[in-house]
Structures are given as C-alpha cells and as structure tokens.
MDAnalysis code that builds the backbone (N, CA, C; Angstrom):
import MDAnalysis as mda
import numpy as np

u = mda.Universe.empty(423, n_residues=141, atom_resindex=np.repeat(np.arange(141), 3), trajectory=True)
u.add_TopologyAttr("name", ["N", "CA", "C"] * 141)
u.add_TopologyAttr("resid", np.arange(1, 142))
u.add_TopologyAttr("resname", ["UNK", "UNK", "UNK", "UNK", "UNK", "UNK", "UNK", "UNK", "UNK", "UNK", "UNK", "UNK", "UNK", "UNK", "UNK", "UNK", "UNK", "UNK", "UNK", "UNK", "UNK", "UNK", "UNK", "UNK", "UNK", "UNK", "UNK", "UNK", "UNK", "UNK", "UNK", "UNK", "UNK", "UNK", "UNK", "UNK", "UNK", "UNK", "UNK", "UNK", "UNK", "UNK", "UNK", "UNK", "UNK", "UNK", "UNK", "UNK", "UNK", "UNK", "UNK", "UNK", "UNK", "UNK", "UNK", "UNK", "UNK", "UNK", "UNK", "UNK", "UNK", "UNK", "UNK", "UNK", "UNK", "UNK", "UNK", "UNK", "UNK", "UNK", "UNK", "UNK", "UNK", "UNK", "UNK", "UNK", "UNK", "UNK", "UNK", "UNK", "UNK", "UNK", "UNK", "UNK", "UNK", "UNK", "UNK", "UNK", "UNK", "UNK", "UNK", "UNK", "UNK", "UNK", "UNK", "UNK", "UNK", "UNK", "UNK", "UNK", "UNK", "UNK", "UNK", "UNK", "UNK", "UNK", "UNK", "UNK", "UNK", "UNK", "UNK", "UNK", "UNK", "UNK", "UNK", "UNK", "UNK", "UNK", "UNK", "UNK", "UNK", "UNK", "UNK", "UNK", "UNK", "UNK", "UNK", "UNK", "UNK", "UNK", "UNK", "UNK", "UNK", "UNK", "UNK", "UNK", "UNK", "UNK", "UNK", "UNK", "UNK"])
u.atoms.positions = np.array([
    [0.593, -1.291, -0.027],
    [0.037, 0.152, -0.088],
    [0.925, 1.411, -0.042],
    [1.928, 1.176, 0.802],
    [2.796, 2.461, 0.623],
    [3.266, 2.701, -0.704],
    [3.824, 1.485, -1.479],
    [4.312, 1.945, -2.845],
    [3.125, 2.680, -3.942],
    [2.036, 2.387, -3.679],
    [0.740, 2.849, -4.426],
    [0.563, 4.169, -4.247],
    [0.819, 4.738, -2.984],
    [0.710, 6.182, -2.375],
    [2.069, 6.864, -2.811],
    [3.139, 6.319, -2.851],
    [4.293, 7.042, -3.472],
    [4.219, 7.368, -4.879],
    [3.679, 6.339, -5.872],
    [3.231, 6.613, -7.115],
    [2.370, 7.867, -7.480],
    [1.514, 7.885, -6.686],
    [0.278, 8.911, -6.686],
    [1.092, 10.238, -6.555],
    [2.026, 10.243, -5.490],
    [2.542, 11.495, -5.254],
    [3.558, 11.976, -6.258],
    [4.297, 10.812, -6.909],
    [5.245, 11.168, -8.045],
    [4.560, 11.657, -9.189],
    [3.280, 11.420, -9.445],
    [2.514, 11.810, -10.483],
    [1.957, 13.208, -10.260],
    [1.714, 13.663, -9.050],
    [1.304, 14.871, -8.697],
    [2.489, 15.808, -8.819],
    [3.729, 15.625, -8.421],
    [4.905, 16.286, -8.421],
    [5.122, 16.591, -10.026],
    [5.015, 15.546, -10.869],
    [5.183, 15.734, -12.391],
    [4.305, 16.750, -12.784],
    [2.849, 16.790, -12.480],
    [2.006, 17.738, -13.100],
    [2.181, 19.060, -12.336],
    [2.487, 19.183, -10.969],
    [2.940, 20.600, -10.492],
    [4.163, 21.157, -11.148],
    [5.143, 20.412, -11.201],
    [6.170, 20.838, -12.167],
    [6.145, 21.336, -13.802],
    [5.215, 20.718, -14.256],
    [4.710, 21.150, -15.689],
    [3.807, 22.417, -15.416],
    [3.109, 22.377, -14.497],
    [2.324, 23.623, -14.411],
    [2.947, 25.053, -14.021],
    [4.307, 24.714, -13.323],
    [5.176, 25.769, -12.940],
    [5.958, 26.230, -14.166],
    [6.425, 25.112, -14.958],
    [7.065, 25.431, -16.369],
    [6.171, 26.155, -16.952],
    [4.992, 25.785, -17.444],
    [4.064, 26.602, -18.423],
    [3.717, 27.869, -17.850],
    [3.659, 28.161, -16.330],
    [3.377, 29.435, -16.069],
    [4.418, 30.323, -16.208],
    [5.807, 29.814, -16.241],
    [6.916, 30.497, -16.449],
    [7.083, 30.778, -17.823],
    [6.821, 29.989, -18.735],
    [6.782, 30.334, -20.212],
    [5.811, 31.271, -20.538],
    [4.493, 31.173, -20.006],
    [3.499, 32.209, -20.209],
    [4.005, 33.447, -19.757],
    [4.561, 33.578, -18.694],
    [4.935, 34.994, -18.040],
    [6.206, 35.607, -19.179],
    [7.018, 34.631, -19.553],
    [8.108, 35.425, -20.503],
    [7.536, 35.902, -21.691],
    [6.556, 35.067, -22.181],
    [5.657, 35.389, -23.515],
    [4.885, 36.697, -23.164],
    [4.477, 36.755, -21.975],
    [3.664, 38.061, -21.758],
    [4.344, 39.344, -21.520],
    [5.548, 39.084, -20.998],
    [6.566, 40.152, -20.907],
    [7.145, 40.753, -22.277],
    [7.506, 39.672, -23.048],
    [7.933, 39.970, -24.333],
    [6.883, 40.751, -25.139],
    [5.687, 40.393, -25.051],
    [4.494, 41.149, -25.791],
    [4.267, 42.435, -25.205],
    [4.120, 42.643, -24.033],
    [4.243, 44.021, -23.367],
    [5.277, 45.014, -23.786],
    [6.681, 44.475, -23.767],
    [7.740, 45.084, -24.151],
    [7.913, 45.604, -25.519],
    [7.412, 44.656, -26.346],
    [7.250, 44.987, -27.886],
    [6.263, 46.128, -28.103],
    [5.081, 46.025, -27.269],
    [3.924, 46.862, -27.535],
    [4.613, 48.365, -26.826],
    [5.261, 48.342, -25.953],
    [5.807, 49.377, -25.552],
    [6.802, 50.325, -26.525],
    [7.593, 49.385, -26.964],
    [8.636, 49.847, -28.172],
    [7.810, 50.340, -29.358],
    [6.703, 49.787, -29.740],
    [5.979, 50.085, -30.900],
    [5.362, 51.435, -30.610],
    [4.987, 51.652, -29.422],
    [4.227, 53.119, -29.188],
    [5.353, 54.084, -29.030],
    [6.600, 53.847, -28.572],
    [7.850, 54.787, -28.700],
    [7.983, 55.246, -30.072],
    [8.254, 54.002, -30.895],
    [8.319, 54.311, -32.399],
    [7.225, 55.235, -33.041],
    [6.014, 54.841, -32.651],
    [4.946, 55.575, -33.144],
    [5.216, 57.152, -32.763],
    [5.639, 57.349, -31.554],
    [5.721, 58.781, -31.083],
    [6.738, 59.274, -31.739],
    [7.841, 58.864, -31.956],
    [8.883, 59.387, -32.629],
    [8.626, 59.837, -33.946],
    [7.806, 58.815, -34.787],
    [7.398, 59.115, -36.095],
    [6.543, 60.265, -36.131],
    [5.615, 60.524, -35.363],
    [4.826, 61.633, -35.123],
    [5.452, 62.761, -34.890],
    [6.324, 62.755, -34.052],
    [7.418, 64.060, -33.809],
    [8.147, 64.319, -34.934],
    [8.347, 63.305, -35.780],
    [9.259, 63.607, -36.964],
    [8.415, 64.320, -38.085],
    [7.275, 63.742, -38.094],
    [6.509, 64.416, -39.105],
    [6.057, 66.224, -38.674],
    [5.963, 66.195, -37.434],
    [5.820, 67.571, -37.014],
    [6.833, 68.395, -37.289],
    [8.210, 68.051, -37.160],
    [9.205, 68.711, -37.432],
    [9.337, 69.041, -38.742],
    [9.133, 67.992, -39.743],
    [9.168, 68.266, -41.267],
    [8.124, 69.183, -41.469],
    [6.933, 69.080, -40.828],
    [5.797, 70.221, -41.128],
    [6.563, 71.715, -40.704],
    [7.136, 71.770, -39.624],
    [7.667, 72.962, -39.243],
    [8.767, 73.481, -40.014],
    [9.633, 72.716, -40.709],
    [10.833, 73.067, -41.692],
    [10.055, 73.494, -43.024],
    [8.915, 72.874, -43.327],
    [8.267, 73.112, -44.461],
    [7.483, 74.503, -44.467],
    [6.933, 74.758, -43.125],
    [6.267, 76.067, -42.861],
    [7.240, 77.278, -42.854],
    [8.675, 77.046, -42.243],
    [9.559, 77.937, -42.388],
    [10.036, 78.359, -43.920],
    [10.113, 77.170, -44.653],
    [10.508, 77.480, -46.113],
    [9.296, 78.289, -46.525],
    [8.175, 78.200, -46.356],
    [7.030, 78.735, -47.023],
    [7.363, 80.187, -46.530],
    [7.703, 80.462, -45.487],
    [7.481, 81.711, -44.902],
    [8.953, 82.535, -45.483],
    [10.121, 81.757, -45.785],
    [11.088, 82.103, -46.522],
    [10.461, 82.796, -47.861],
    [9.807, 81.767, -48.677],
    [9.287, 82.237, -49.894],
    [8.510, 83.610, -49.857],
    [7.643, 83.668, -48.858],
    [6.939, 84.837, -48.702],
    [7.729, 86.280, -48.536],
    [8.927, 85.905, -47.854],
    [9.630, 87.158, -47.562],
    [10.169, 87.417, -49.060],
    [10.520, 86.512, -49.935],
    [11.075, 86.841, -51.386],
    [10.061, 87.432, -52.220],
    [8.586, 86.726, -51.889],
    [7.539, 87.337, -52.598],
    [7.439, 89.086, -52.333],
    [7.785, 89.092, -51.142],
    [7.448, 90.773, -50.457],
    [8.471, 91.489, -50.934],
    [9.703, 91.113, -51.306],
    [10.870, 91.865, -51.486],
    [11.959, 90.845, -52.132],
    [11.874, 91.011, -53.289],
    [12.892, 90.071, -54.127],
    [14.302, 90.171, -53.884],
    [14.737, 91.162, -53.220],
    [16.254, 91.395, -52.937],
    [16.596, 90.732, -51.637],
    [15.245, 90.407, -50.927],
    [15.569, 89.945, -49.504],
    [16.619, 88.741, -49.268],
    [17.548, 89.046, -48.133],
    [18.346, 87.942, -47.645],
    [18.397, 88.218, -46.068],
    [18.386, 87.174, -45.423],
    [18.419, 87.010, -44.083],
    [17.656, 85.724, -43.296],
    [17.579, 85.906, -42.071],
    [17.084, 84.811, -41.275],
    [16.175, 85.223, -40.436],
    [15.424, 84.100, -39.949],
    [14.320, 84.356, -38.792],
    [13.914, 83.006, -38.134],
    [13.366, 83.178, -36.982],
    [12.989, 81.928, -36.418],
    [11.649, 82.156, -35.769],
    [10.849, 81.093, -35.752],
    [9.469, 80.894, -35.391],
    [9.262, 79.951, -34.267],
    [8.602, 80.376, -33.296],
    [8.191, 79.380, -32.178],
    [6.797, 79.274, -32.237],
    [6.257, 77.757, -32.312],
    [5.127, 77.391, -32.579],
    [4.904, 76.637, -31.132],
    [3.358, 76.190, -31.037],
    [3.218, 75.419, -29.767],
    [3.829, 73.901, -29.934],
    [4.022, 73.359, -31.090],
    [4.608, 72.066, -31.457],
    [6.034, 72.035, -31.459],
    [6.588, 73.162, -31.705],
    [8.019, 73.233, -31.743],
    [8.804, 74.517, -32.211],
    [9.836, 74.606, -32.888],
    [10.491, 75.941, -33.272],
    [10.927, 75.415, -34.750],
    [10.934, 76.687, -35.744],
    [11.806, 76.489, -36.804],
    [12.549, 77.653, -37.112],
    [13.399, 77.619, -37.859],
    [14.053, 78.846, -38.487],
    [14.482, 78.604, -39.786],
    [14.685, 79.702, -40.677],
    [15.052, 79.777, -42.057],
    [16.163, 80.683, -42.309],
    [16.804, 80.587, -43.284],
    [17.729, 81.482, -44.004],
    [17.615, 81.551, -45.349],
    [17.516, 82.640, -45.859],
    [17.353, 83.121, -47.277],
    [18.633, 83.889, -47.787],
    [19.115, 82.909, -48.823],
    [20.345, 83.611, -49.277],
    [20.329, 83.601, -50.745],
    [21.432, 84.223, -51.473],
    [21.503, 84.344, -52.956],
    [20.992, 85.632, -53.588],
    [21.222, 85.804, -54.872],
    [20.928, 87.079, -55.556],
    [19.624, 86.408, -56.453],
    [18.944, 87.580, -56.798],
    [17.607, 87.138, -57.492],
    [18.187, 86.682, -58.951],
    [17.734, 86.042, -59.597],
    [16.509, 84.989, -59.098],
    [16.928, 83.751, -58.657],
    [17.981, 83.623, -58.416],
    [18.573, 82.169, -57.791],
    [18.568, 82.360, -56.206],
    [17.667, 82.097, -55.366],
    [17.573, 82.359, -53.993],
    [17.644, 80.776, -53.528],
    [18.174, 80.411, -52.382],
    [18.157, 79.361, -51.584],
    [17.558, 79.736, -50.412],
    [16.719, 78.744, -49.897],
    [16.176, 78.884, -48.451],
    [16.517, 77.689, -47.898],
    [17.168, 77.771, -46.586],
    [17.326, 76.686, -45.917],
    [16.669, 76.732, -44.407],
    [15.702, 75.850, -44.358],
    [14.955, 75.641, -43.151],
    [14.929, 74.420, -42.368],
    [15.063, 74.731, -40.986],
    [15.013, 73.647, -40.111],
    [13.793, 73.511, -39.232],
    [13.129, 72.557, -38.999],
    [12.193, 72.351, -37.782],
    [12.609, 71.426, -36.512],
    [12.478, 71.754, -35.501],
    [12.723, 71.004, -34.275],
    [11.645, 70.816, -33.470],
    [11.156, 69.482, -33.077],
    [10.238, 69.132, -32.007],
    [11.062, 68.503, -30.697],
    [10.585, 69.066, -29.452],
    [11.148, 68.390, -28.326],
    [10.550, 67.042, -28.180],
    [11.250, 65.998, -27.856],
    [10.977, 64.752, -27.575],
    [10.382, 64.635, -25.967],
    [9.111, 64.220, -25.869],
    [8.400, 64.422, -24.717],
    [9.306, 63.625, -23.518],
    [9.446, 64.168, -22.435],
    [10.133, 63.810, -21.179],
    [11.677, 63.806, -21.222],
    [12.173, 64.024, -22.300],
    [13.728, 64.387, -22.412],
    [14.116, 65.682, -22.850],
    [15.598, 65.753, -23.067],
    [16.160, 67.188, -23.674],
    [16.406, 67.012, -24.907],
    [15.939, 65.761, -25.623],
    [16.393, 65.518, -26.983],
    [15.326, 66.315, -28.044],
    [15.958, 66.399, -28.993],
    [14.945, 67.062, -30.268],
    [14.871, 66.246, -31.553],
    [13.860, 66.090, -32.267],
    [13.659, 65.664, -33.464],
    [14.121, 66.819, -34.368],
    [14.876, 66.663, -35.402],
    [15.187, 67.819, -36.469],
    [14.931, 67.326, -37.602],
    [14.330, 68.199, -38.456],
    [14.114, 67.656, -40.025],
    [14.710, 69.238, -40.754],
    [15.198, 68.942, -41.876],
    [15.789, 70.327, -42.625],
    [15.230, 70.077, -44.103],
    [15.016, 71.319, -44.614],
    [14.600, 71.375, -46.202],
    [15.511, 72.342, -46.765],
    [15.782, 72.315, -47.971],
    [16.502, 73.118, -48.812],
    [15.614, 73.460, -50.250],
    [15.245, 74.636, -50.384],
    [14.536, 75.173, -51.530],
    [15.244, 76.198, -52.301],
    [15.248, 75.907, -53.634],
    [15.934, 76.844, -54.667],
    [15.010, 77.318, -55.500],
    [15.245, 78.508, -55.890],
    [14.414, 79.120, -57.006],
    [15.284, 79.363, -58.092],
    [14.650, 79.575, -59.351],
    [15.343, 80.052, -60.530],
    [14.616, 81.060, -61.069],
    [13.714, 81.398, -60.553],
    [12.746, 82.706, -61.071],
    [12.019, 83.229, -60.080],
    [12.133, 84.823, -59.778],
    [11.292, 85.477, -58.755],
    [10.141, 86.079, -59.373],
    [10.350, 86.803, -60.355],
    [9.258, 87.629, -61.015],
    [8.740, 86.915, -62.391],
    [7.674, 86.947, -63.077],
    [6.591, 87.691, -62.407],
    [5.937, 86.682, -61.169],
    [6.396, 85.453, -61.202],
    [6.257, 84.525, -60.059],
    [7.421, 83.715, -59.623],
    [7.281, 83.241, -58.514],
    [8.465, 82.501, -57.960],
    [8.285, 81.003, -58.577],
    [9.452, 80.714, -59.165],
    [9.456, 79.163, -59.608],
    [10.386, 78.499, -58.786],
    [9.986, 77.407, -58.127],
    [10.895, 76.452, -57.459],
    [11.367, 75.382, -58.062],
    [12.683, 75.627, -58.379],
    [13.337, 74.572, -59.074],
    [13.974, 73.283, -58.484],
    [13.982, 73.482, -56.779],
    [14.147, 72.285, -55.878],
    [13.599, 72.430, -54.650],
    [12.992, 71.418, -54.156],
    [12.519, 71.514, -52.827],
    [12.756, 69.960, -52.254],
    [13.760, 69.965, -51.463],
    [14.156, 68.510, -50.945],
    [14.392, 68.568, -49.339],
    [14.356, 67.514, -48.846],
    [14.635, 67.232, -47.441],
    [16.140, 66.871, -47.420],
    [16.894, 67.575, -46.494],
    [18.480, 67.243, -46.656],
    [18.900, 66.853, -45.316],
    [19.933, 66.222, -45.182],
    [20.621, 65.611, -43.672],
    [21.268, 66.897, -43.095],
    [21.834, 67.529, -43.854],
    [22.541, 68.881, -43.290],
    [22.869, 69.936, -44.539],
    [23.008, 71.118, -44.201],
    [23.229, 72.134, -45.179],
    [24.471, 72.302, -45.573],
])
C-alpha cells in the first residue's frame, strides 16, 4: 500500500512541475508582448514628432518664400516658435537664384532631445512669379 501512495505523489509532482514550467513560459511570453508593445508606441511617437518637425521646416521654408515674394532682394534669417516646436530659416542668394534653408525642431517628450528635420528650397525665377527649381529634405546644409 505504501508503494501505491508513493506513485500517486510522483504523478502529482510531475503535474505540479509542468504547471510551474508552463506558467513561467507564459510569463516570459507576456513580458515580451508588453515590451514590444511599449517599443512600438515609442516608435510611433517618434514618427509623429518627426512628421511635426518636417511640417515646421516646410512652414519656415514657405515663410522664406513669402519674404522673397514681398521683397525680391531679401536675404536674411528668422525664427518662429509654435506650440509644437520651433523652426528657423535662412534666405540667401541673388535674384532670381535664391536658396532657403529651413530647420524644424520638436522636443521629444520627457527628454531634452529634439527631433530635427531640414529642407532646402532653391528658386530659379522670382518675377513675375516664384519658380521653385528644387524642394528637398536634406541631412545637413
């Protein structure tokens, strides 16, 4: 009778060990899923901030074009602060070949880091209307 009872205990230990192993594996899988979800949300946030920085750079380039439209010999620079971030632009060159270099920056939430995007716009005609020969995003000026 003693040997029969010992067999039942061994079966119970095996089942208990299997449950512990399965619980550990499920815990690891759950942790991996939560971590990957967090990383995906961080990536999404950076992508959104990058798009905002690009929009700011484009807005400052447009502002530079407006300066040229108002005064075709304009050269200079300016900065603009908006609720989403900051941008600045520089207009250089002689008419009709003007170059506008614009930078948009957005603060990364919770850090001192910034997401920066830059655009360079070139014109080859100012009057009677502005003709943009190139508008491209650049890594640096």
